[in-house]
C-alpha positions as a LaTeX table, in Angstrom:
\begin{tabular}{lrrr}
\hline
Residue & $x$ (\AA) & $y$ (\AA) & $z$ (\AA) \\
\hline
Met1 & 12.91 & $-186.57$ & $-6.47$ \\
Ser2 & 16.35 & $-188.10$ & $-7.23$ \\
Asp3 & 19.44 & $-189.25$ & $-5.14$ \\
Ala4 & 22.42 & $-191.23$ & $-5.62$ \\
Glu5 & 22.34 & $-194.90$ & $-4.21$ \\
Arg6 & 25.19 & $-197.26$ & $-4.73$ \\
Gly7 & 26.28 & $-195.64$ & $-7.81$ \\
Ala8 & 22.81 & $-195.64$ & $-9.26$ \\
Val9 & 20.25 & $-192.89$ & $-9.37$ \\
Cys10 & 16.88 & $-193.41$ & $-7.80$ \\
Val11 & 13.89 & $-191.38$ & $-9.23$ \\
Arg12 & 10.85 & $-191.51$ & $-7.16$ \\
Gly13 & 7.39 & $-189.96$ & $-7.58$ \\
Arg14 & 4.38 & $-189.83$ & $-10.00$ \\
Val15 & 4.41 & $-190.43$ & $-13.49$ \\
Phe16 & 3.24 & $-187.26$ & $-15.18$ \\
Val17 & 4.22 & $-188.11$ & $-19.05$ \\
Val18 & 4.97 & $-191.49$ & $-20.39$ \\
Asp19 & 5.58 & $-192.63$ & $-24.04$ \\
Glu20 & 7.61 & $-195.37$ & $-25.72$ \\
His21 & 10.71 & $-193.37$ & $-25.39$ \\
Gly22 & 10.76 & $-192.21$ & $-21.73$ \\
Ala23 & 8.83 & $-190.59$ & $-18.86$ \\
Leu24 & 8.48 & $-187.46$ & $-16.85$ \\
Val25 & 8.21 & $-188.35$ & $-13.01$ \\
Gly26 & 8.40 & $-186.13$ & $-9.85$ \\
Asp27 & 6.12 & $-184.23$ & $-7.39$ \\
Ala28 & 4.35 & $-181.02$ & $-6.90$ \\
Phe29 & 7.85 & $-179.43$ & $-6.90$ \\
Glu30 & 10.20 & $-180.81$ & $-9.42$ \\
Arg31 & 10.26 & $-183.35$ & $-12.32$ \\
Thr32 & 12.88 & $-185.44$ & $-13.69$ \\
Ala33 & 13.09 & $-186.61$ & $-17.11$ \\
Val34 & 14.21 & $-190.41$ & $-17.73$ \\
Arg35 & 14.58 & $-192.39$ & $-20.69$ \\
Phe36 & 13.96 & $-196.15$ & $-21.51$ \\
Ala37 & 16.83 & $-198.16$ & $-23.25$ \\
Ser38 & 16.08 & $-199.55$ & $-26.56$ \\
Gly39 & 13.84 & $-202.61$ & $-26.11$ \\
Phe40 & 13.20 & $-201.87$ & $-22.57$ \\
Ala41 & 9.92 & $-203.27$ & $-21.31$ \\
His42 & 7.58 & $-201.44$ & $-19.14$ \\
Ser43 & 3.97 & $-201.15$ & $-18.26$ \\
Leu44 & 3.91 & $-197.56$ & $-16.75$ \\
Arg45 & 0.89 & $-195.45$ & $-16.96$ \\
Glu46 & 0.52 & $-191.67$ & $-16.47$ \\
Gly47 & $-0.47$ & $-191.50$ & $-12.78$ \\
Asp48 & 1.50 & $-194.32$ & $-11.39$ \\
Leu49 & 3.64 & $-193.85$ & $-8.31$ \\
Val50 & 7.03 & $-195.39$ & $-9.09$ \\
Glu51 & 10.65 & $-195.89$ & $-7.86$ \\
Leu52 & 12.74 & $-196.15$ & $-10.84$ \\
Thr53 & 16.65 & $-197.18$ & $-10.73$ \\
Cys54 & 18.43 & $-195.47$ & $-13.33$ \\
Glu55 & 22.10 & $-194.88$ & $-14.51$ \\
Ser56 & 23.47 & $-191.70$ & $-16.23$ \\
Ala57 & 24.42 & $-192.19$ & $-19.96$ \\
Ala58 & 25.40 & $-189.64$ & $-22.24$ \\
Gly59 & 23.63 & $-186.84$ & $-20.40$ \\
Ala60 & 20.46 & $-188.69$ & $-19.83$ \\
Leu61 & 18.85 & $-190.91$ & $-17.02$ \\
Leu62 & 18.52 & $-194.57$ & $-18.56$ \\
Val63 & 15.92 & $-196.64$ & $-16.64$ \\
Arg64 & 17.20 & $-200.04$ & $-15.43$ \\
Glu65 & 14.55 & $-201.13$ & $-13.19$ \\
Val66 & 10.91 & $-200.27$ & $-12.26$ \\
Thr67 & 9.21 & $-200.75$ & $-9.03$ \\
Leu68 & 5.43 & $-199.81$ & $-8.77$ \\
Ala69 & 4.58 & $-198.39$ & $-5.67$ \\
Gly70 & 1.03 & $-197.57$ & $-6.54$ \\
Arg71 & $-1.66$ & $-197.30$ & $-9.21$ \\
Pro72 & $-4.48$ & $-194.86$ & $-9.10$ \\
Ser73 & $-8.12$ & $-196.17$ & $-9.41$ \\
Val74 & $-9.10$ & $-192.59$ & $-10.27$ \\
Ser75 & $-7.38$ & $-190.10$ & $-12.41$ \\
Pro76 & $-5.12$ & $-188.06$ & $-10.49$ \\
Phe77 & $-4.99$ & $-185.32$ & $-13.04$ \\
Asp78 & $-8.82$ & $-184.60$ & $-12.99$ \\
His79 & $-9.35$ & $-180.96$ & $-12.27$ \\
Arg80 & $-10.82$ & $-181.72$ & $-8.94$ \\
Ser81 & $-7.63$ & $-183.89$ & $-7.98$ \\
Glu82 & $-5.05$ & $-183.14$ & $-5.37$ \\
Thr83 & $-2.36$ & $-183.53$ & $-7.92$ \\
Ala84 & $-3.81$ & $-181.21$ & $-10.30$ \\
Leu85 & $-4.41$ & $-178.40$ & $-7.74$ \\
Leu86 & $-0.76$ & $-178.74$ & $-6.39$ \\
Ser87 & 1.23 & $-179.61$ & $-9.41$ \\
Gln88 & $-0.69$ & $-178.24$ & $-12.43$ \\
Arg89 & $-1.82$ & $-174.84$ & $-11.00$ \\
Gly90 & 1.45 & $-174.13$ & $-9.11$ \\
His91 & $-0.35$ & $-174.26$ & $-5.75$ \\
Ala92 & 2.69 & $-176.02$ & $-4.21$ \\
Arg93 & 4.89 & $-173.19$ & $-5.02$ \\
Arg94 & 2.53 & $-170.97$ & $-3.24$ \\
Leu95 & 2.35 & $-172.91$ & $-0.08$ \\
Val96 & 6.17 & $-172.91$ & 0.01 \\
Glu97 & 6.14 & $-169.13$ & $-0.15$ \\
Arg98 & 3.29 & $-169.09$ & 2.63 \\
Ala99 & 5.65 & $-171.12$ & 4.86 \\
Thr100 & 8.58 & $-168.85$ & 3.99 \\
Ile101 & 6.40 & $-165.73$ & 4.83 \\
Met102 & 5.21 & $-167.07$ & 8.18 \\
Ala103 & 8.94 & $-168.08$ & 9.21 \\
Arg104 & 10.04 & $-164.30$ & 8.54 \\
Val105 & 7.17 & $-163.07$ & 10.54 \\
Arg106 & 8.10 & $-165.39$ & 13.32 \\
Ala107 & 11.65 & $-164.37$ & 13.18 \\
Trp108 & 10.52 & $-160.49$ & 13.43 \\
Phe109 & 8.57 & $-161.45$ & 16.67 \\
Ala110 & 11.72 & $-163.21$ & 18.07 \\
Ser111 & 13.72 & $-160.27$ & 17.31 \\
Gln112 & 11.24 & $-158.13$ & 19.53 \\
Arg113 & 11.20 & $-160.68$ & 22.31 \\
Phe114 & 7.70 & $-161.84$ & 21.88 \\
Ile115 & 6.83 & $-165.45$ & 22.87 \\
Glu116 & 4.59 & $-167.52$ & 20.71 \\
Val117 & 1.72 & $-169.08$ & 22.47 \\
Glu118 & $-1.01$ & $-171.64$ & 21.92 \\
Thr119 & $-4.58$ & $-170.89$ & 23.48 \\
Pro120 & $-7.77$ & $-173.02$ & 23.38 \\
Ser121 & $-9.72$ & $-173.28$ & 20.08 \\
Val122 & $-12.90$ & $-174.11$ & 21.91 \\
Ala123 & $-14.07$ & $-171.19$ & 24.36 \\
Val124 & $-17.09$ & $-170.55$ & 26.68 \\
Cys125 & $-17.48$ & $-167.27$ & 24.59 \\
Pro126 & $-16.45$ & $-166.74$ & 20.95 \\
Gly127 & $-16.95$ & $-163.12$ & 21.11 \\
Leu128 & $-20.10$ & $-160.69$ & 21.31 \\
Asp129 & $-19.35$ & $-158.64$ & 18.35 \\
Leu130 & $-22.58$ & $-158.03$ & 16.58 \\
His131 & $-20.97$ & $-158.73$ & 13.06 \\
Leu132 & $-19.57$ & $-162.24$ & 13.89 \\
Ala133 & $-21.33$ & $-165.56$ & 14.02 \\
Ala134 & $-19.73$ & $-168.78$ & 15.56 \\
Tyr135 & $-19.89$ & $-172.33$ & 15.62 \\
Glu136 & $-20.99$ & $-174.54$ & 18.41 \\
Ala137 & $-18.79$ & $-177.45$ & 19.47 \\
Arg138 & $-20.50$ & $-180.45$ & 20.90 \\
Asp139 & $-19.38$ & $-183.83$ & 22.21 \\
Ala140 & $-20.08$ & $-186.37$ & 19.57 \\
Thr141 & $-21.46$ & $-189.13$ & 21.72 \\
Ser142 & $-23.39$ & $-187.05$ & 24.49 \\
Leu143 & $-24.15$ & $-184.13$ & 22.06 \\
Glu144 & $-23.42$ & $-181.93$ & 25.16 \\
Ser145 & $-22.16$ & $-178.50$ & 24.26 \\
Leu146 & $-18.17$ & $-177.99$ & 24.98 \\
Gly147 & $-18.60$ & $-174.25$ & 23.88 \\
Phe148 & $-17.85$ & $-172.50$ & 20.73 \\
Leu149 & $-15.04$ & $-172.35$ & 18.15 \\
Val150 & $-13.25$ & $-169.12$ & 18.55 \\
Thr151 & $-13.72$ & $-166.35$ & 16.22 \\
Ser152 & $-10.36$ & $-165.11$ & 17.69 \\
Pro153 & $-7.93$ & $-165.86$ & 20.35 \\
Glu154 & $-8.34$ & $-162.53$ & 21.98 \\
Tyr155 & $-9.96$ & $-163.23$ & 25.49 \\
His156 & $-7.32$ & $-166.10$ & 26.35 \\
Met157 & $-4.45$ & $-163.86$ & 25.02 \\
Lys158 & $-5.32$ & $-161.03$ & 27.32 \\
Arg159 & $-5.60$ & $-163.21$ & 30.23 \\
Leu160 & $-1.80$ & $-164.16$ & 29.49 \\
Val161 & $-1.05$ & $-160.45$ & 29.53 \\
Val162 & $-2.76$ & $-159.97$ & 32.77 \\
Gly163 & $-0.85$ & $-162.78$ & 34.10 \\
Gly164 & 2.36 & $-161.24$ & 33.16 \\
Val165 & 3.26 & $-162.04$ & 29.81 \\
Pro166 & 4.35 & $-158.82$ & 28.30 \\
Arg167 & 4.54 & $-159.55$ & 24.49 \\
Cys168 & 2.95 & $-162.62$ & 22.94 \\
Phe169 & 1.67 & $-163.72$ & 19.61 \\
Gln170 & 0.19 & $-166.73$ & 17.73 \\
Phe171 & $-0.92$ & $-168.16$ & 14.50 \\
Ala172 & $-4.36$ & $-169.25$ & 15.54 \\
Arg173 & $-6.88$ & $-171.39$ & 13.75 \\
Cys174 & $-10.18$ & $-169.32$ & 13.85 \\
Phe175 & $-13.71$ & $-169.90$ & 12.75 \\
Arg176 & $-16.61$ & $-167.80$ & 11.67 \\
Ala177 & $-19.85$ & $-168.78$ & 10.41 \\
Gly178 & $-21.75$ & $-167.28$ & 7.34 \\
Glu179 & $-18.56$ & $-165.79$ & 5.75 \\
Ser180 & $-17.98$ & $-166.47$ & 2.16 \\
Gly181 & $-16.28$ & $-164.91$ & $-0.76$ \\
Ser182 & $-12.73$ & $-164.50$ & $-2.25$ \\
Arg183 & $-11.50$ & $-162.89$ & 0.94 \\
His184 & $-13.38$ & $-165.09$ & 3.27 \\
Glu185 & $-13.05$ & $-168.57$ & 4.52 \\
Pro186 & $-15.17$ & $-170.25$ & 7.49 \\
Glu187 & $-11.81$ & $-171.63$ & 8.84 \\
Phe188 & $-8.83$ & $-169.41$ & 8.57 \\
Thr189 & $-5.34$ & $-168.57$ & 10.23 \\
Met190 & $-5.13$ & $-165.43$ & 12.59 \\
Leu191 & $-2.02$ & $-163.81$ & 13.55 \\
Glu192 & $-2.75$ & $-162.09$ & 16.87 \\
Trp193 & $-0.27$ & $-160.29$ & 19.12 \\
Tyr194 & $-0.24$ & $-158.14$ & 22.14 \\
Arg195 & 2.24 & $-155.61$ & 23.48 \\
Ser196 & 1.94 & $-154.33$ & 27.18 \\
Trp197 & 2.92 & $-150.72$ & 28.12 \\
Ala198 & 2.69 & $-149.66$ & 24.40 \\
Thr199 & 0.67 & $-146.92$ & 22.55 \\
Met200 & $-1.19$ & $-146.64$ & 19.22 \\
Asp201 & 2.08 & $-145.50$ & 17.66 \\
Ala202 & 3.64 & $-148.58$ & 18.68 \\
Leu203 & 0.92 & $-150.92$ & 17.53 \\
Leu204 & 1.07 & $-149.26$ & 14.11 \\
Ala205 & 4.89 & $-149.55$ & 13.82 \\
Asp206 & 4.61 & $-153.08$ & 14.83 \\
Thr207 & 2.19 & $-153.83$ & 11.92 \\
Glu208 & 4.01 & $-151.96$ & 9.39 \\
Ala209 & 7.25 & $-154.18$ & 10.46 \\
Ile210 & 5.30 & $-157.48$ & 10.26 \\
Val211 & 3.86 & $-156.36$ & 6.76 \\
Arg212 & 7.36 & $-155.59$ & 5.36 \\
Ala213 & 8.72 & $-159.14$ & 6.78 \\
Ala214 & 5.92 & $-160.64$ & 4.87 \\
Cys215 & 6.04 & $-158.65$ & 1.62 \\
Gly216 & 9.17 & $-156.99$ & 1.13 \\
Val217 & 9.38 & $-153.78$ & $-0.52$ \\
Ser218 & 6.51 & $-153.75$ & $-2.79$ \\
Val219 & 3.39 & $-155.68$ & $-3.87$ \\
Gln220 & 1.34 & $-155.84$ & $-6.97$ \\
Gly221 & $-2.10$ & $-154.11$ & $-6.71$ \\
Arg222 & $-4.83$ & $-153.35$ & $-9.09$ \\
Gly223 & $-3.28$ & $-150.05$ & $-10.39$ \\
Gly224 & 0.42 & $-151.27$ & $-10.20$ \\
Ala225 & 2.96 & $-151.73$ & $-7.64$ \\
Ile226 & 2.28 & $-150.57$ & $-4.05$ \\
Ala227 & 5.27 & $-149.39$ & $-1.85$ \\
Ile228 & 5.58 & $-151.19$ & 1.25 \\
Asp229 & 8.91 & $-149.87$ & 2.31 \\
Gln230 & 7.62 & $-146.30$ & 2.92 \\
Gly231 & 5.67 & $-144.95$ & 5.64 \\
Phe232 & 1.94 & $-146.16$ & 5.74 \\
Glu233 & $-0.64$ & $-143.61$ & 5.26 \\
Arg234 & $-3.05$ & $-142.62$ & 8.34 \\
Val235 & $-6.44$ & $-141.55$ & 7.73 \\
Thr236 & $-9.29$ & $-141.11$ & 10.46 \\
Val237 & $-12.73$ & $-142.34$ & 9.36 \\
Arg238 & $-13.84$ & $-138.61$ & 9.23 \\
Glu239 & $-11.11$ & $-137.82$ & 6.93 \\
Ala240 & $-11.71$ & $-140.79$ & 4.73 \\
Phe241 & $-15.34$ & $-139.84$ & 4.27 \\
Ala242 & $-14.35$ & $-136.24$ & 3.53 \\
Arg243 & $-12.14$ & $-137.30$ & 0.88 \\
Trp244 & $-14.19$ & $-140.12$ & $-0.92$ \\
Ala245 & $-17.70$ & $-139.57$ & 0.32 \\
Pro246 & $-18.28$ & $-135.89$ & 1.08 \\
Glu247 & $-22.06$ & $-136.32$ & 0.82 \\
Val248 & $-21.85$ & $-137.88$ & 4.34 \\
Arg249 & $-21.41$ & $-134.86$ & 6.53 \\
Asp250 & $-20.69$ & $-136.66$ & 9.71 \\
Pro251 & $-19.87$ & $-140.32$ & 9.47 \\
Ile252 & $-19.46$ & $-140.94$ & 12.98 \\
Ala253 & $-23.03$ & $-139.62$ & 13.76 \\
Leu254 & $-24.22$ & $-141.81$ & 10.91 \\
Ala255 & $-22.71$ & $-144.72$ & 12.38 \\
His256 & $-24.65$ & $-144.32$ & 15.60 \\
Ser257 & $-27.81$ & $-143.36$ & 13.87 \\
Asp258 & $-28.04$ & $-145.77$ & 11.05 \\
Glu259 & $-25.49$ & $-148.36$ & 10.96 \\
Asp260 & $-26.55$ & $-150.37$ & 7.98 \\
Glu261 & $-26.25$ & $-146.95$ & 5.92 \\
Tyr262 & $-22.77$ & $-146.18$ & 7.46 \\
Phe263 & $-21.43$ & $-149.62$ & 6.47 \\
Arg264 & $-22.99$ & $-149.36$ & 2.85 \\
Trp265 & $-21.03$ & $-146.18$ & 2.35 \\
Leu266 & $-18.02$ & $-147.72$ & 4.10 \\
Gly267 & $-18.03$ & $-150.75$ & 1.87 \\
Glu268 & $-18.85$ & $-148.97$ & $-1.44$ \\
Arg269 & $-16.95$ & $-145.74$ & $-1.27$ \\
Ile270 & $-14.25$ & $-145.90$ & 1.31 \\
Glu271 & $-12.88$ & $-149.28$ & 1.70 \\
Pro272 & $-12.03$ & $-149.86$ & $-2.20$ \\
Glu273 & $-9.93$ & $-146.54$ & $-2.19$ \\
Leu274 & $-7.91$ & $-147.46$ & 0.87 \\
Gly275 & $-4.25$ & $-148.53$ & 0.23 \\
Arg276 & $-4.32$ & $-148.16$ & $-3.43$ \\
Glu277 & $-0.86$ & $-146.20$ & $-3.57$ \\
Arg278 & 0.56 & $-147.23$ & $-0.25$ \\
Pro279 & $-0.94$ & $-149.24$ & 2.83 \\
Thr280 & $-3.41$ & $-147.21$ & 4.80 \\
Phe281 & $-4.35$ & $-147.26$ & 8.43 \\
Leu282 & $-8.04$ & $-146.29$ & 8.88 \\
Thr283 & $-8.31$ & $-145.11$ & 12.45 \\
His284 & $-10.72$ & $-143.47$ & 15.07 \\
Phe285 & $-13.93$ & $-145.48$ & 14.41 \\
Ala286 & $-17.09$ & $-144.45$ & 15.83 \\
Ala287 & $-17.25$ & $-145.27$ & 19.74 \\
Arg288 & $-20.12$ & $-147.59$ & 18.79 \\
His289 & $-17.74$ & $-149.80$ & 17.20 \\
Ala290 & $-15.25$ & $-149.68$ & 20.04 \\
Ser291 & $-15.65$ & $-153.27$ & 20.93 \\
Leu292 & $-12.79$ & $-154.11$ & 23.25 \\
Ser293 & $-10.97$ & $-150.79$ & 22.64 \\
Gln294 & $-10.68$ & $-147.66$ & 24.64 \\
Leu295 & $-12.43$ & $-144.44$ & 23.63 \\
Asp296 & $-10.24$ & $-141.56$ & 22.42 \\
Pro297 & $-10.09$ & $-139.24$ & 25.64 \\
Ser298 & $-9.64$ & $-136.20$ & 23.46 \\
Asp299 & $-12.91$ & $-137.31$ & 21.75 \\
Pro300 & $-14.90$ & $-139.65$ & 23.22 \\
Thr301 & $-17.07$ & $-140.06$ & 19.94 \\
Val302 & $-14.41$ & $-142.34$ & 18.48 \\
Cys303 & $-12.40$ & $-145.07$ & 19.79 \\
Leu304 & $-8.64$ & $-145.88$ & 19.59 \\
Arg305 & $-9.01$ & $-148.72$ & 16.76 \\
Ala306 & $-7.12$ & $-148.98$ & 13.42 \\
Glu307 & $-7.70$ & $-151.18$ & 10.60 \\
Leu308 & $-5.00$ & $-151.65$ & 7.95 \\
Tyr309 & $-5.97$ & $-151.71$ & 4.14 \\
Val310 & $-3.80$ & $-152.80$ & 1.12 \\
Asp311 & $-5.32$ & $-152.25$ & $-2.44$ \\
Gly312 & $-8.88$ & $-152.20$ & $-0.89$ \\
Met313 & $-8.28$ & $-155.12$ & 1.33 \\
Glu314 & $-8.48$ & $-155.10$ & 4.97 \\
Leu315 & $-5.68$ & $-156.95$ & 6.61 \\
Ser316 & $-5.69$ & $-156.16$ & 10.45 \\
Asn317 & $-7.90$ & $-154.87$ & 13.24 \\
Gly318 & $-6.11$ & $-153.26$ & 16.15 \\
Phe319 & $-6.96$ & $-151.61$ & 19.36 \\
Val320 & $-5.50$ & $-149.73$ & 22.19 \\
Glu321 & $-6.99$ & $-152.22$ & 24.69 \\
Leu322 & $-9.78$ & $-151.50$ & 27.15 \\
Thr323 & $-8.42$ & $-152.31$ & 30.54 \\
Asp324 & $-11.35$ & $-151.08$ & 32.74 \\
Ala325 & $-13.30$ & $-154.20$ & 33.62 \\
Ala326 & $-16.46$ & $-152.60$ & 34.64 \\
Glu327 & $-16.76$ & $-150.61$ & 31.34 \\
Gln328 & $-16.04$ & $-154.04$ & 29.52 \\
Arg329 & $-18.84$ & $-155.74$ & 31.47 \\
Ala330 & $-21.23$ & $-152.99$ & 30.56 \\
Arg331 & $-20.25$ & $-153.18$ & 26.99 \\
Phe332 & $-20.70$ & $-156.91$ & 26.85 \\
Gln333 & $-24.24$ & $-156.70$ & 28.69 \\
Arg334 & $-25.20$ & $-154.14$ & 25.95 \\
Asp335 & $-24.08$ & $-156.62$ & 23.15 \\
Val336 & $-26.06$ & $-159.33$ & 24.62 \\
Leu337 & $-29.29$ & $-157.32$ & 24.65 \\
Asp338 & $-28.33$ & $-155.99$ & 20.89 \\
Arg339 & $-27.70$ & $-159.49$ & 19.82 \\
Ala340 & $-31.03$ & $-160.72$ & 21.35 \\
Arg341 & $-33.00$ & $-157.56$ & 19.86 \\
Arg342 & $-31.64$ & $-158.79$ & 16.20 \\
Gly343 & $-32.45$ & $-162.52$ & 16.89 \\
Met344 & $-28.89$ & $-163.42$ & 16.70 \\
Ala345 & $-27.36$ & $-166.39$ & 18.59 \\
Asn346 & $-27.11$ & $-165.95$ & 22.35 \\
Tyr347 & $-23.46$ & $-166.37$ & 23.69 \\
Pro348 & $-22.46$ & $-166.13$ & 27.40 \\
Ile349 & $-20.47$ & $-163.43$ & 28.61 \\
Asp350 & $-16.85$ & $-164.81$ & 29.47 \\
Glu351 & $-16.68$ & $-164.15$ & 33.16 \\
Asp352 & $-12.93$ & $-165.50$ & 33.36 \\
Phe353 & $-11.84$ & $-162.86$ & 30.91 \\
Leu354 & $-13.78$ & $-160.27$ & 33.09 \\
Arg355 & $-12.17$ & $-161.65$ & 36.42 \\
Ala356 & $-8.87$ & $-161.28$ & 34.60 \\
Leu357 & $-9.47$ & $-157.67$ & 34.01 \\
Glu358 & $-10.45$ & $-156.99$ & 37.50 \\
Glu359 & $-6.87$ & $-158.29$ & 38.55 \\
Gly360 & $-5.57$ & $-155.35$ & 36.33 \\
Met361 & $-4.39$ & $-155.53$ & 32.95 \\
Pro362 & $-1.52$ & $-153.35$ & 32.26 \\
Pro363 & $-1.76$ & $-150.54$ & 29.36 \\
Cys364 & $-1.77$ & $-152.76$ & 26.20 \\
Val365 & $-2.20$ & $-152.78$ & 22.40 \\
Gly366 & $-3.06$ & $-155.68$ & 20.28 \\
Asn367 & $-3.84$ & $-156.52$ & 16.68 \\
Ala368 & $-5.55$ & $-159.26$ & 14.92 \\
Met369 & $-4.30$ & $-159.90$ & 11.14 \\
Gly370 & $-5.59$ & $-162.39$ & 8.70 \\
Val371 & $-2.76$ & $-164.43$ & 7.54 \\
Asp372 & $-4.37$ & $-165.72$ & 4.56 \\
Arg373 & $-5.04$ & $-162.03$ & 3.21 \\
Leu374 & $-1.47$ & $-161.06$ & 3.99 \\
Val375 & $-0.09$ & $-164.03$ & 2.08 \\
Ala376 & $-2.50$ & $-163.30$ & $-0.76$ \\
Val377 & $-1.40$ & $-159.60$ & $-0.90$ \\
Ala378 & 2.48 & $-160.80$ & $-0.73$ \\
Leu379 & 1.76 & $-162.96$ & $-3.69$ \\
Gly380 & $-0.32$ & $-160.69$ & $-5.76$ \\
Thr381 & $-3.56$ & $-162.41$ & $-5.58$ \\
Arg382 & $-7.01$ & $-161.32$ & $-4.32$ \\
Asp383 & $-8.18$ & $-164.70$ & $-3.74$ \\
Val384 & $-7.44$ & $-166.48$ & $-0.38$ \\
Arg385 & $-8.08$ & $-169.91$ & $-2.04$ \\
Asp386 & $-4.71$ & $-169.31$ & $-3.97$ \\
Val387 & $-2.66$ & $-169.43$ & $-0.70$ \\
Ile388 & $-4.33$ & $-171.97$ & 1.58 \\
Ala389 & $-3.93$ & $-175.86$ & 1.12 \\
Phe390 & $-7.63$ & $-176.63$ & 1.29 \\
Ser391 & $-10.72$ & $-174.54$ & 0.94 \\
Arg392 & $-14.57$ & $-175.17$ & 1.87 \\
Arg393 & $-15.09$ & $-173.55$ & $-1.49$ \\
Arg394 & $-13.00$ & $-175.53$ & $-3.74$ \\
Arg395 & $-12.60$ & $-174.54$ & $-7.35$ \\
Glu396 & $-14.46$ & $-176.74$ & $-9.86$ \\
Thr397 & $-12.45$ & $-175.33$ & $-12.82$ \\
\hline
\end{tabular}
């Protein structure tokens, strides 16, 4: 960085290049070239943190004084270093773009009169979904269990809706065990929002608007540009299987009879095709996968759930929310039994959440969107490590 101080120019930062003629000094975002006057003595090394007092002469910055602020004991340019990650691979630029995207999304929510909220990261129950595993939180001294790190802020946010908050959103830190890969981190950022007195159409319209706020008019996919500024496609699970896996005569029946086989077809044949040309909502999942969503009153074999895909990557999972406390309790009890039968971790039912539903939750829609994935799509990458500051699976090359 450089700024004017008492008629001189002060250049501060790390030395990236140095020779007998001059140096390149800066940070993860910008570099400044400086020159040494003839005969100027210095002992600068690459990697040093310095403050240089310079004067402008003949279009160049001429170093007059050197203050050494720090000398590294290990190379800051090793491929595993923070300097290499942020400065040499352009990671810092992507972090700026991530912050810009999140600011645009926040601005959209403000325009719609949503309020941003914060809810606890430790909960009594992290969720009973059969496909999620949680981390337990314990007191470091007594080892007493404090609960579980949340896999989603859903329960607490719905309690706010019950209490009279009609529109709310948050960027929540969430934690899921056993998830790894280019699209997964055990700790990640979730954008979750709820809109009361709304329908599935409103939920999908909100989702489209948020993706446009984040991505603009198009993103780069595997097969070329994907238009974001046009209406997103909507396809039901049955329609998707008829198009890309016609061998499966009734995917909804398969989901109930052989869930593993259903997910194999979904992962291998359906998901890779979704959102290739324009973002696509996959809707009307099997009632077995209703989780916390309502069943479709016109077809109770399916539920009012929608997932958004862009270029084969799932970005969000939204529901027309279940408001019936008795039905929700029955589902939770079934989930507890299913988890026990599968030898999975036993999580308690969240009685505070059910008590809130008993007070009465207004008609409501909600969505959970992976921020890391959204930013990755916006920036044309398929690896979330490219758009987060730190990864549990840090690259070694």
